[in-house]
Each structure stands twice: as structure tokens, then as C-alpha cells.
C-alpha positions as CSV (number, residue, x, y, z in Angstrom):
1,M,-4.9,29.9,-69.4
2,K,-8.4,28.3,-69.2
3,K,-6.9,24.9,-68.5
4,L,-4.8,26.4,-65.7
5,F,-7.8,28.1,-64.2
6,S,-9.8,24.9,-64.3
7,T,-7.0,23.0,-62.6
8,L,-6.8,25.6,-59.9
9,T,-10.5,25.5,-59.4
10,L,-10.5,21.8,-59.1
11,L,-7.7,21.8,-56.6
12,A,-9.5,24.4,-54.5
13,C,-12.7,22.3,-54.5
14,L,-10.7,19.2,-53.5
15,A,-9.1,21.2,-50.7
16,V,-12.5,22.4,-49.4
17,S,-13.9,18.8,-49.7
18,H,-10.9,17.4,-47.8
19,F,-11.3,20.0,-45.1
20,A,-15.0,19.3,-44.7
21,M,-14.3,15.5,-44.5
22,A,-11.6,16.0,-41.9
23,Q,-14.0,18.3,-39.9
24,D,-16.8,15.7,-40.1
25,S,-14.4,13.0,-39.0
26,L,-13.2,14.9,-36.0
27,L,-16.8,15.7,-35.0
28,K,-17.8,12.0,-35.4
29,T,-14.9,10.8,-33.4
30,G,-15.6,13.4,-30.6
31,K,-19.3,12.3,-30.5
32,D,-18.2,8.7,-30.3
33,F,-15.9,9.4,-27.3
34,L,-18.7,11.4,-25.7
35,A,-21.2,8.6,-26.1
36,S,-18.8,6.1,-24.6
37,G,-18.2,8.3,-21.5
38,D,-14.6,9.1,-22.4
39,F,-15.0,12.8,-21.9
40,D,-11.3,13.7,-21.8
41,N,-10.7,12.3,-25.3
42,A,-14.0,13.9,-26.5
43,I,-12.7,17.3,-25.4
44,I,-9.2,16.7,-27.0
45,V,-10.8,15.8,-30.4
46,L,-13.5,18.4,-30.3
47,N,-11.1,21.2,-29.4
48,R,-9.1,20.3,-32.5
49,A,-12.3,20.4,-34.6
50,A,-13.0,23.8,-33.1
51,Q,-9.5,25.0,-34.0
52,Q,-10.1,24.0,-37.6
53,N,-13.5,25.8,-37.8
54,A,-14.5,28.0,-34.9
55,D,-17.9,28.7,-36.5
56,D,-19.1,25.1,-36.5
57,L,-22.2,25.2,-34.2
58,E,-22.3,21.4,-33.9
59,V,-18.7,21.3,-32.7
60,Q,-19.5,24.0,-30.1
61,K,-22.5,22.2,-28.8
62,Y,-20.8,18.8,-28.4
63,L,-17.7,20.4,-26.9
64,A,-19.9,22.3,-24.3
65,M,-21.7,19.0,-23.6
66,A,-18.3,17.2,-23.1
67,Y,-17.2,19.8,-20.5
68,Y,-20.6,19.6,-18.9
69,K,-20.4,15.8,-18.6
70,K,-17.0,16.1,-17.2
71,R,-18.5,18.6,-14.6
72,D,-16.1,21.3,-15.7
73,F,-19.0,23.8,-15.8
74,A,-17.0,26.9,-16.1
75,K,-15.3,25.8,-19.4
76,A,-18.7,24.5,-20.6
77,L,-20.1,28.0,-20.0
78,D,-17.2,29.6,-21.9
79,V,-18.0,27.4,-24.9
80,I,-21.8,27.6,-24.9
81,E,-22.3,31.3,-24.2
82,P,-21.1,32.5,-27.7
83,A,-23.2,29.7,-29.2
84,L,-26.3,31.0,-27.4
85,Q,-25.8,34.4,-29.0
86,R,-25.7,33.1,-32.6
87,D,-28.7,33.7,-34.9
88,D,-28.6,30.0,-35.8
89,A,-28.7,28.7,-32.2
90,D,-31.2,25.9,-32.2
91,V,-33.4,24.3,-29.5
92,I,-30.6,21.8,-28.5
93,T,-28.1,24.7,-28.0
94,F,-30.5,26.3,-25.5
95,Q,-31.1,22.9,-23.8
96,I,-27.4,22.5,-23.3
97,G,-27.1,26.1,-22.0
98,G,-30.0,25.5,-19.6
99,N,-28.2,22.4,-18.2
100,I,-25.0,24.3,-17.7
101,Y,-26.6,27.4,-16.0
102,K,-28.6,25.1,-13.7
103,A,-25.4,23.2,-12.8
104,L,-23.8,26.5,-11.9
105,E,-26.9,27.4,-9.9
106,D,-27.1,30.7,-11.6
107,L,-30.9,31.1,-11.3
108,K,-31.1,34.5,-12.8
109,A,-29.2,33.6,-15.9
110,T,-31.1,30.3,-16.3
111,D,-34.4,32.1,-16.1
112,K,-33.3,34.8,-18.6
113,M,-32.0,32.2,-21.0
114,Y,-35.1,30.1,-21.0
115,K,-37.4,33.1,-21.6
116,R,-35.2,34.2,-24.5
117,A,-35.2,30.6,-25.9
118,L,-39.0,30.4,-25.7
119,K,-39.4,33.7,-27.4
120,K,-37.3,32.3,-30.2
121,F,-39.0,28.9,-30.2
122,P,-42.5,29.4,-28.8
123,K,-43.7,26.0,-30.0
124,S,-40.8,23.9,-28.6
125,G,-42.1,21.1,-26.3
126,P,-38.6,20.3,-24.8
127,L,-38.0,24.0,-23.8
128,H,-41.4,24.3,-22.2
129,S,-40.8,21.1,-20.3
130,E,-37.4,22.0,-19.0
131,Y,-38.3,25.6,-18.1
132,G,-41.3,24.2,-16.2
133,E,-38.9,21.8,-14.4
134,F,-36.7,24.7,-13.5
135,L,-39.6,26.7,-12.1
136,W,-40.9,23.6,-10.2
137,A,-37.5,23.1,-8.5
138,K,-38.0,26.6,-7.2
139,K,-41.5,25.7,-5.9
140,D,-42.9,28.1,-8.5
141,F,-46.4,26.7,-9.4
142,D,-46.4,28.6,-12.7
143,A,-44.5,25.5,-14.0
144,I,-47.8,23.9,-14.9
145,E,-48.6,26.7,-17.3
146,Y,-45.4,25.9,-19.3
147,W,-46.1,22.2,-19.3
148,E,-49.6,22.8,-20.5
149,K,-48.4,25.2,-23.2
150,G,-45.9,22.6,-24.3
151,I,-48.7,20.0,-24.6
152,K,-50.8,22.4,-26.6
153,E,-48.0,23.6,-29.0
154,D,-46.0,20.4,-29.3
155,P,-48.4,17.4,-28.5
156,S,-45.9,14.8,-29.8
157,F,-43.3,15.5,-27.1
158,A,-43.7,13.2,-24.1
159,G,-42.0,15.2,-21.3
160,N,-44.7,17.7,-20.7
161,Y,-47.3,14.9,-20.2
162,Y,-45.1,13.3,-17.7
163,N,-44.6,16.5,-15.7
164,A,-48.2,17.6,-15.9
165,A,-49.5,14.2,-14.8
166,L,-47.2,14.3,-11.7
167,Y,-48.4,17.8,-10.9
168,Y,-52.1,16.9,-11.2
169,Y,-51.7,13.8,-9.1
170,Y,-51.0,16.0,-6.1
171,T,-54.0,18.3,-6.7
172,K,-57.7,17.6,-6.3
173,D,-58.1,17.2,-10.1
174,K,-59.5,13.8,-11.1
175,T,-59.1,13.9,-14.8
176,W,-55.8,15.2,-16.2
177,N,-53.3,13.1,-14.3
178,I,-55.1,10.0,-15.6
179,I,-55.4,11.3,-19.2
180,Y,-51.8,12.7,-19.4
181,G,-50.3,9.8,-17.5
182,E,-51.7,7.2,-19.9
183,I,-50.7,9.3,-22.9
184,F,-47.1,9.5,-21.5
185,I,-46.9,5.7,-20.9
186,N,-47.9,5.1,-24.6
187,M,-45.4,7.6,-25.9
188,E,-42.5,6.4,-23.7
189,S,-43.5,2.8,-22.9
190,L,-40.1,1.2,-22.3
191,T,-38.5,3.6,-19.8
192,E,-38.3,3.5,-16.0
193,R,-40.4,6.7,-15.9
194,A,-43.2,4.8,-17.8
195,T,-43.1,2.0,-15.3
196,A,-43.4,4.5,-12.4
197,M,-46.2,6.2,-14.2
198,K,-48.1,2.9,-14.5
199,G,-48.1,2.7,-10.7
200,L,-49.2,6.3,-10.3
201,L,-52.0,5.7,-12.8
202,L,-53.3,2.7,-10.9
203,S,-53.2,4.7,-7.7
204,S,-55.1,7.5,-9.4
205,Y,-58.0,5.2,-10.2
206,K,-58.0,3.8,-6.7
207,E,-57.3,6.9,-4.5
208,K,-58.7,9.7,-6.6
209,L,-61.2,8.9,-9.4
210,F,-63.2,6.1,-7.6
211,A,-62.5,7.2,-4.0
212,S,-66.1,8.5,-3.8
213,A,-69.2,6.7,-5.0
214,D,-70.2,9.8,-7.0
215,L,-67.3,10.9,-9.2
216,T,-68.9,14.2,-9.9
217,E,-69.0,15.1,-6.2
218,G,-67.1,18.4,-5.6
219,E,-67.0,19.1,-9.3
220,E,-69.7,21.8,-9.3
221,K,-67.2,24.6,-10.1
222,N,-65.4,22.6,-12.8
223,K,-66.1,24.6,-16.0
224,N,-63.9,22.4,-18.2
225,Q,-66.4,20.7,-20.6
226,F,-64.1,17.8,-21.5
227,S,-63.4,17.0,-17.9
228,K,-67.1,17.2,-17.0
229,A,-68.0,14.8,-19.9
230,Y,-65.2,12.5,-18.9
231,L,-66.3,12.3,-15.2
232,E,-70.0,12.0,-16.1
233,T,-69.2,9.1,-18.4
234,M,-66.9,7.4,-15.9
235,N,-69.5,7.9,-13.2
236,K,-71.9,5.6,-15.0
237,Q,-69.4,2.8,-14.4
238,S,-69.1,3.5,-10.6
239,T,-71.1,0.4,-9.6
240,I,-68.4,-1.8,-11.1
241,A,-65.9,-0.1,-8.8
242,S,-67.9,-1.5,-5.9
243,R,-66.1,-4.8,-6.6
244,G,-62.8,-3.0,-6.0
245,I,-60.4,-1.5,-8.4
246,S,-58.2,-4.2,-10.1
247,T,-56.9,-4.8,-13.6
248,E,-60.0,-6.9,-14.3
249,T,-62.5,-4.3,-13.1
250,L,-60.6,-1.5,-14.8
251,T,-60.8,-3.4,-18.1
252,M,-64.6,-3.6,-17.7
253,I,-64.9,0.0,-16.6
254,R,-62.8,1.4,-19.4
255,T,-64.4,-0.8,-22.0
256,R,-67.9,0.5,-21.1
257,F,-66.6,4.0,-20.8
258,I,-65.3,3.9,-24.5
259,L,-68.6,2.4,-25.7
260,D,-70.5,5.2,-23.9
261,W,-68.1,7.9,-24.9
262,Y,-68.5,7.2,-28.6
263,K,-72.3,7.4,-28.3
264,N,-72.3,10.8,-26.6
265,S,-69.0,12.7,-26.5
266,A,-66.6,11.6,-29.2
267,T,-67.9,13.9,-31.9
268,K,-67.5,17.0,-29.7
269,F,-64.2,15.8,-28.2
270,P,-62.2,13.7,-30.6
271,H,-59.2,12.2,-28.8
272,R,-56.4,10.0,-30.0
273,L,-56.1,8.0,-26.8
274,F,-59.7,7.0,-26.9
275,D,-59.5,6.2,-30.6
276,Y,-56.7,3.9,-29.7
277,H,-58.8,2.2,-27.0
278,Q,-61.6,1.8,-29.5
279,Q,-59.2,0.2,-32.0
280,L,-57.9,-2.2,-29.4
281,I,-61.5,-3.2,-28.4
282,R,-62.4,-3.9,-32.0
283,E,-59.4,-6.0,-32.5
284,G,-59.7,-8.0,-29.3
285,M,-56.6,-6.6,-27.7
286,F,-58.0,-4.3,-25.0
287,E,-57.8,-6.8,-22.2
288,A,-54.1,-7.5,-23.0
289,Y,-53.5,-3.8,-23.1
290,N,-55.0,-3.2,-19.7
291,Q,-53.0,-6.2,-18.3
292,W,-49.8,-4.6,-19.7
293,L,-50.9,-1.2,-18.3
294,F,-52.0,-2.1,-14.8
295,G,-51.3,-5.8,-14.2
296,T,-47.5,-5.4,-14.2
297,V,-47.7,-2.9,-11.3
298,E,-50.7,-4.4,-9.5
299,N,-49.5,-8.0,-9.2
300,L,-46.5,-9.1,-11.3
301,P,-46.9,-12.8,-10.6
302,A,-50.6,-12.7,-11.5
303,Y,-49.7,-10.8,-14.7
304,D,-47.0,-13.4,-15.6
305,N,-49.6,-16.1,-15.1
306,W,-52.1,-14.2,-17.3
307,T,-49.6,-14.0,-20.1
308,K,-49.1,-17.7,-20.0
309,T,-52.8,-18.7,-19.8
310,H,-53.7,-16.1,-22.5
311,A,-50.6,-16.5,-24.7
312,E,-52.3,-15.8,-28.0
313,Q,-53.9,-12.6,-26.8
314,Y,-50.7,-11.5,-25.1
315,N,-48.5,-12.2,-28.2
316,K,-51.0,-10.5,-30.5
317,F,-50.9,-7.3,-28.5
318,I,-47.1,-7.3,-27.9
319,N,-46.4,-7.8,-31.6
320,F,-48.9,-5.1,-32.5
321,Q,-47.4,-2.7,-30.0
322,K,-43.9,-3.2,-31.4
323,G,-44.9,-1.9,-34.8
324,R,-46.6,1.4,-33.7
325,I,-45.6,4.8,-32.5
326,F,-48.2,6.6,-30.4
327,K,-48.5,10.4,-31.1
328,M,-51.0,13.0,-30.1
329,P,-52.2,15.2,-33.0
330,Q,-52.6,18.9,-33.0
331,G,-56.1,20.3,-32.2
332,Q,-57.0,17.8,-29.4
333,Y,-56.1,20.0,-26.5
334,Y,-59.0,20.5,-24.1
335,Q,-57.4,21.7,-20.8
336,Q,-58.2,25.3,-19.7
337,L,-56.1,26.9,-17.0
């Protein structure tokens, strides 16, 4: 009898294992079809996975995404809505739901869903970023509050820096679009958004920060201590800007800024971006970094020429950059709305 029981137990375990392997195989095949852009086959395979196990959240998410990618938003909604009600619904589930609701232009449902998602995941950078984008599309300026909250709660997520930098670029603020823009470029250095942000960053130095000979002019009501320290330190380099703003002058300005910042403000306001600048200065790579940051958008032929005439510096920085991941730590948030 014991031998029979053991055999039955073994057979049951093998059946469960086989079912799990089959389910995983269907999910993987469906994901592969989805990644290749074959949405019809993704839907066929993922529907079969859903028939085998209707409770598999991963299958529900990818099936909803497949319908969304095919632009069958009504079916995508049918799949994702039950998933959104589950206790184990994760951040990605809500992101997919947000995309579907927005595609259906159901503003009320979208707003309600994001608020519920942020209540469940109050420290999620992606959810803060996407809800801010939803508000911004409605011309609701409260969007910046969510991007700032996302930066504070999840400083390693790049999207909120991107959105906040764009927002501040079109305000009178002289500090945060520069700080956030450069952070974003270092976090997401190889994308088209990063290239566009480089151009915006150069324009910020030219058209905003150094547009006036006195950088502190009009800042009398600025109560942000970090911003005041930043502008006062930059203001000491204003005479260099009299030569015009270029990659070369920005390298000089930013080098002197870091040296001064670490004499007077770094203890009070430790900052990963400035630590990185200091590291590059010490290791003789700051000029190459500034060429990479500004030269590519200021004058590409001149940048290409610089890389050839300074090949050792350029290669040293590029090889160094390939081996690092830039992340902002918790506790270095100094903005105050």
C-alpha cells in the first residue's frame, strides 16, 4: 500500500511539473511573438496559456499587452481589468492598464486607476512618471508634483528627471532643468531622448543660466538653499561666460564650479552628480566628458576632430563610461515645491 501511495504521489508531482513546464513554454513563446511584433500569433499562444491557467498574472499581462499592441483596445481592457483587481497586481500591471485606458481616452478611469496604483505603490518612480505625463497631457500643472515625488521616492528611475527637466526648461527656474537634465543624460545615455536632452542642456546654459551677467538677479524670492548655493557658486564663474558659452568655456566654468563647491557647499549638500564630476576631474577625464555632453550637439564636426586629436583622452573616458551605471542615491533630494 505504501509503495502504491508513493507511486501515485510521484505521478502527481510529475503531472504538476509537466503542466508548469508547458505553461512556461507557452508564455515564453507568446512573449517571443510579442517581442518580434507578431501580435496575432502572440494572442493565439497566450490565449491557450490562459485556458490552461486562468489565474496566471504574467499570462494576463502579456495577453493584454498583445491586444494593446494590435490596437484592439476593447479586448485588451477585458483582459487587464480583472488583473487590476487582484491583490497581487504589480506596478507593471497598472502600467499596462494605464496605457489601455489612455488609448481608449477614458480620462476618468485613467485618473482613478493611477490614483489607486499610487496608493498601493507610493514609492514607484514609473507610476509617478506616467501619471504626471497623463496630467500634463491635460495641461494640468500638478504633473510636476508627481515627477518631483517620483524623484524623491525612487531616485534611480530616469523618467521623472526627464519630465521634470523639460518642465523647468519652460519656467523661469535656472537650476533644476540643468541638474535634472544632466542626471537624466547619465542615466539614459544611449537613447534619442538623451541626445535631445543634451541640446536642451546646452540651450539652458546659454539662454537661461548665463543670459544675465548676474546669475542671482531675480532670485531674491528663491528660498531653496541648494538652488541659492548653486547659483551663487556658478555666479563666480560668470566672467568666463563673457567669452561666450561653448564646450570649451563650459568645461572651464564647470571645473571651477566643482572646485569651489567642494570648498563651501558639498558637506551641506552632498550630490552624486557633483561627486561624479569631481571623480572625472581627478582622473583627467572631465574635458572628454564635457565634449561628449556638449560637443556632440554644439558642433559635431568639431567634436569628431577633437576625438581624433585627443584620442587617448577620448578612449579613456569612453571605456570608463561603458563600465559604469549612474544612479542617484536616496537622501540627496533638495527640491522644495
